[in-house]
C-alpha positions as a Python dict, from the first residue, in 0.01 Angstrom:
ca = {
    (1, 'M'): (0, 0, 0),
    (2, 'R'): (327, 114, 183),
    (3, 'L'): (493, 44, 500),
    (4, 'R'): (804, 196, 648),
    (5, 'S'): (1089, -66, 625),
    (6, 'M'): (1151, -218, 958),
    (7, 'P'): (1305, -511, 1127),
    (8, 'T'): (1105, -861, 1113),
    (9, 'K'): (1207, -892, 1483),
    (10, 'T'): (1100, -661, 1782),
    (11, 'S'): (1364, -409, 1833),
    (12, 'V'): (1492, -332, 2164),
    (13, 'L'): (1732, -59, 2241),
    (14, 'V'): (1958, -196, 2516),
    (15, 'V'): (2145, 106, 2724),
    (16, 'D'): (2424, 14, 2960),
    (17, 'D'): (2781, 161, 3021),
    (18, 'D'): (2910, -179, 3140),
    (19, 'P'): (3032, -319, 2812),
    (20, 'L'): (3014, -686, 2953),
    (21, 'L'): (2647, -642, 3060),
    (22, 'L'): (2552, -467, 2734),
    (23, 'S'): (2692, -747, 2551),
    (24, 'L'): (2526, -1021, 2777),
    (25, 'L'): (2199, -870, 2757),
    (26, 'S'): (2198, -828, 2393),
    (27, 'E'): (2308, -1159, 2333),
    (28, 'A'): (2019, -1294, 2563),
    (29, 'L'): (1770, -1099, 2385),
    (30, 'D'): (1890, -1206, 2048),
    (31, 'S'): (1851, -1570, 2144),
    (32, 'I'): (1500, -1552, 2234),
    (33, 'G'): (1412, -1382, 1911),
    (34, 'Y'): (1444, -986, 1958),
    (35, 'E'): (1669, -746, 1773),
    (36, 'P'): (1886, -581, 2019),
    (37, 'V'): (2035, -231, 1922),
    (38, 'Q'): (2295, -127, 2153),
    (39, 'A'): (2402, 219, 2324),
    (40, 'T'): (2661, 289, 2608),
    (41, 'S'): (2512, 622, 2672),
    (42, 'A'): (2167, 808, 2684),
    (43, 'E'): (2328, 1053, 2447),
    (44, 'E'): (2380, 767, 2193),
    (45, 'A'): (2049, 610, 2289),
    (46, 'L'): (1876, 935, 2203),
    (47, 'L'): (2065, 959, 1853),
    (48, 'K'): (1957, 600, 1768),
    (49, 'L'): (1590, 675, 1873),
    (50, 'E'): (1630, 946, 1589),
    (51, 'T'): (1795, 733, 1329),
    (52, 'E'): (1664, 369, 1377),
    (53, 'H'): (1338, 181, 1430),
    (54, 'V'): (1287, 103, 1826),
    (55, 'D'): (976, -79, 1969),
    (56, 'I'): (1092, -76, 2330),
    (57, 'I'): (1377, 76, 2544),
    (58, 'V'): (1572, -130, 2815),
    (59, 'A'): (1815, 94, 3005),
    (60, 'D'): (2044, 96, 3319),
    (61, 'I'): (1952, 415, 3537),
    (62, 'N'): (2330, 460, 3662),
    (63, 'L'): (2454, 587, 3346),
    (64, 'P'): (2741, 857, 3309),
    (65, 'G'): (2635, 1209, 3186),
    (66, 'I'): (2238, 1191, 3127),
    (67, 'D'): (2116, 917, 3347),
    (68, 'G'): (1844, 655, 3267),
    (69, 'L'): (1570, 880, 3442),
    (70, 'A'): (1628, 1180, 3236),
    (71, 'L'): (1669, 943, 2922),
    (72, 'A'): (1321, 804, 3010),
    (73, 'R'): (1173, 1150, 3024),
    (74, 'K'): (1336, 1265, 2690),
    (75, 'A'): (1248, 912, 2509),
    (76, 'K'): (884, 990, 2623),
    (77, 'N'): (880, 1342, 2507),
    (78, 'M'): (996, 1212, 2172),
    (79, 'S'): (753, 909, 2152),
    (80, 'P'): (497, 900, 2447),
    (81, 'S'): (385, 536, 2330),
    (82, 'L'): (748, 391, 2339),
    (83, 'P'): (780, 160, 2614),
    (84, 'V'): (1047, 193, 2879),
    (85, 'V'): (1217, -35, 3098),
    (86, 'L'): (1448, 74, 3367),
    (87, 'M'): (1693, -121, 3561),
    (88, 'T'): (1970, -72, 3831),
    (89, 'G'): (2205, -286, 4049),
    (90, 'V'): (2257, 13, 4263),
    (91, 'S'): (2083, 76, 4593),
    (92, 'M'): (1914, 433, 4584),
    (93, 'K'): (1676, 575, 4812),
    (94, 'D'): (1300, 544, 4632),
    (95, 'I'): (1448, 456, 4293),
    (96, 'E'): (1164, 263, 4174),
    (97, 'N'): (923, 522, 4255),
    (98, 'R'): (1152, 771, 4088),
    (99, 'A'): (1171, 546, 3783),
    (100, 'Y'): (810, 541, 3724),
    (101, 'R'): (755, 899, 3809),
    (102, 'A'): (1037, 970, 3522),
    (103, 'G'): (792, 786, 3294),
    (104, 'A'): (907, 424, 3305),
    (105, 'D'): (674, 129, 3218),
    (106, 'A'): (850, -105, 3420),
    (107, 'F'): (1150, -157, 3650),
    (108, 'L'): (1391, -446, 3706),
    (109, 'D'): (1648, -486, 4007),
    (110, 'K'): (1990, -614, 3876),
    (111, 'P'): (2067, -913, 3863),
    (112, 'F'): (1770, -1058, 3702),
    (113, 'R'): (1699, -1377, 3504),
    (114, 'I'): (1640, -1334, 3098),
    (115, 'A'): (1288, -1494, 3169),
    (116, 'A'): (1208, -1192, 3400),
    (117, 'V'): (1295, -952, 3107),
    (118, 'E'): (1127, -1145, 2849),
    (119, 'K'): (807, -1159, 3057),
    (120, 'V'): (808, -784, 3118),
    (121, 'L'): (879, -731, 2721),
    (122, 'Q'): (597, -934, 2614),
    (123, 'S'): (349, -775, 2866),
    (124, 'L'): (457, -417, 2767),
    (125, 'L'): (430, -516, 2380),
    (126, 'G'): (116, -700, 2397),
    (127, 'Q'): (276, -1001, 2251),
    (128, 'P'): (173, -1359, 2321),
    (129, 'V'): (356, -1558, 2559),
    (130, 'G'): (550, -1853, 2423),
    (131, 'R'): (633, -1951, 2080),
    (132, 'M'): (542, -1730, 1788),
    (133, 'L'): (222, -1808, 1572),
    (134, 'R'): (329, -1962, 1251),
    (135, 'V'): (124, -1783, 980),
    (136, 'M'): (108, -1913, 591),
    (137, 'L'): (47, -1604, 366),
    (138, 'I'): (-107, -1663, 28),
    (139, 'D'): (-110, -1379, -222),
    (140, 'D'): (-3, -1353, -573),
    (141, 'N'): (48, -944, -549),
    (142, 'D'): (394, -895, -482),
    (143, 'Q'): (331, -560, -296),
    (144, 'Y'): (59, -690, -49),
    (145, 'R'): (248, -1025, 12),
    (146, 'E'): (580, -820, 116),
    (147, 'T'): (417, -560, 321),
    (148, 'L'): (199, -811, 501),
    (149, 'T'): (524, -1030, 550),
    (150, 'E'): (720, -739, 665),
    (151, 'Y'): (436, -595, 904),
    (152, 'L'): (321, -954, 1057),
    (153, 'G'): (705, -999, 1108),
    (154, 'A'): (744, -712, 1309),
    (155, 'K'): (447, -819, 1520),
    (156, 'S'): (639, -1110, 1629),
    (157, 'F'): (442, -1377, 1384),
    (158, 'E'): (635, -1618, 1209),
    (159, 'V'): (572, -1604, 848),
    (160, 'T'): (600, -1800, 539),
    (161, 'A'): (463, -1630, 214),
    (162, 'V'): (403, -1807, -99),
    (163, 'R'): (240, -1715, -448),
    (164, 'T'): (1, -1969, -499),
    (165, 'G'): (-243, -2199, -342),
    (166, 'A'): (-86, -2519, -466),
    (167, 'E'): (248, -2400, -273),
    (168, 'A'): (62, -2333, 32),
    (169, 'I'): (-139, -2688, 58),
    (170, 'A'): (188, -2847, -17),
    (171, 'A'): (336, -2645, 263),
    (172, 'V'): (73, -2704, 514),
    (173, 'A'): (97, -3089, 422),
    (174, 'G'): (442, -3107, 529),
    (175, 'Q'): (468, -2871, 818),
    (176, 'G'): (235, -2746, 1104),
    (177, 'F'): (108, -2375, 1083),
    (178, 'D'): (-142, -2199, 1332),
    (179, 'V'): (-310, -1969, 1068),
    (180, 'V'): (-332, -1969, 657),
    (181, 'V'): (-412, -1602, 539),
    (182, 'T'): (-517, -1614, 184),
    (183, 'D'): (-639, -1381, -102),
    (184, 'L'): (-966, -1506, -213),
    (185, 'V'): (-898, -1435, -600),
    (186, 'M'): (-588, -1640, -707),
    (187, 'P'): (-470, -1752, -1030),
    (188, 'D'): (-467, -2118, -949),
    (189, 'I'): (-670, -2246, -686),
    (190, 'D'): (-902, -1967, -513),
    (191, 'G'): (-882, -1876, -173),
    (192, 'L'): (-1218, -2065, -72),
    (193, 'E'): (-1085, -2379, -228),
    (194, 'V'): (-754, -2335, -51),
    (195, 'A'): (-932, -2315, 280),
    (196, 'R'): (-1139, -2623, 202),
    (197, 'Q'): (-853, -2822, 141),
    (198, 'I'): (-621, -2707, 447),
    (199, 'K'): (-928, -2779, 667),
    (200, 'Q'): (-925, -3125, 548),
    (201, 'L'): (-547, -3156, 592),
    (202, 'S'): (-514, -2995, 907),
    (203, 'P'): (-854, -2946, 1109),
    (204, 'S'): (-690, -2736, 1379),
    (205, 'T'): (-540, -2468, 1115),
    (206, 'H'): (-734, -2156, 1128),
    (207, 'V'): (-802, -1976, 794),
    (208, 'M'): (-847, -1603, 728),
    (209, 'I'): (-946, -1492, 396),
    (210, 'Y'): (-931, -1132, 225),
    (211, 'T'): (-1057, -981, -92),
    (212, 'G'): (-1113, -686, -293),
    (213, 'S'): (-1405, -827, -473),
    (214, 'S'): (-1757, -820, -359),
    (215, 'P'): (-1878, -1207, -320),
    (216, 'D'): (-2232, -1271, -398),
    (217, 'G'): (-2472, -1403, -107),
    (218, 'D'): (-2408, -1770, -152),
    (219, 'R'): (-2038, -1729, -207),
    (220, 'R'): (-2006, -1513, 88),
    (221, 'R'): (-2200, -1761, 289),
    (222, 'D'): (-1938, -2034, 174),
    (223, 'I'): (-1657, -1824, 276),
    (224, 'Q'): (-1808, -1747, 625),
    (225, 'T'): (-1865, -2083, 667),
    (226, 'T'): (-1534, -2241, 580),
    (227, 'A'): (-1296, -1957, 725),
    (228, 'D'): (-1261, -1859, 1058),
    (229, 'A'): (-1246, -1479, 941),
    (230, 'F'): (-1304, -1259, 649),
    (231, 'L'): (-1150, -926, 568),
    (232, 'S'): (-1219, -668, 273),
    (233, 'K'): (-957, -483, 122),
    (234, 'P'): (-812, -239, 123),
    (235, 'L'): (-635, -415, 451),
    (236, 'S'): (-587, -236, 752),
    (237, 'L'): (-261, -393, 880),
    (238, 'E'): (-363, -354, 1215),
    (239, 'K'): (-690, -523, 1199),
    (240, 'V'): (-498, -818, 1020),
    (241, 'A'): (-273, -859, 1327),
    (242, 'E'): (-581, -822, 1557),
    (243, 'T'): (-779, -1064, 1381),
    (244, 'L'): (-488, -1349, 1367),
    (245, 'A'): (-450, -1309, 1725),
    (246, 'C'): (-792, -1365, 1813),
    (247, 'I'): (-872, -1653, 1583),
    (248, 'A'): (-524, -1857, 1657),
}
């Protein structure tokens, strides 16, 4: 199971030719949990789209050379599903409609509050508003554990990963988690028993169990009675994220 290396935070390509505004917006995005990638021109932004992982673009319209409208068109040609937010502090005729016609998914008037930017980003990326969901991941398979941790981190879940059920139970007893995700077959305490003990320690914590084995009828019923969700391997990473969002 392989996943292309990517940042654990949502990556925002910020494009502005004003160094001060570029720095201020980047620092603000970093402070609320995003990974800013800076570009001072559309040309530099297009190069970074080819060489770096980007989840969303936030760009000024009034750029030297290729402007933000043309950048939006080119970015959409490169990656049609990539969200683009265009912004401007310059009064131009019909500029908001022109932004949307160029392919923008959202438009912001400068000056704006960082809360407004955050709301737009969350809406376009389908992220939960507010704090990140805290996930405890348990798997003794290093590849599964690392791949899931990287993917869920990129989807804005706060992930703590451990190898054994005993480690997970101790961690849940000491701090709160929204969801525990565990493999069924474990070297010490199996996933079903982990789920039972966690539900006793923290009844509000949701549990998702996954497995590559085929539990018999009674064991399957026990899993479905105890856990909030049950998935079979091979796992779809998208399905894991969707299930977490649904049960949490």
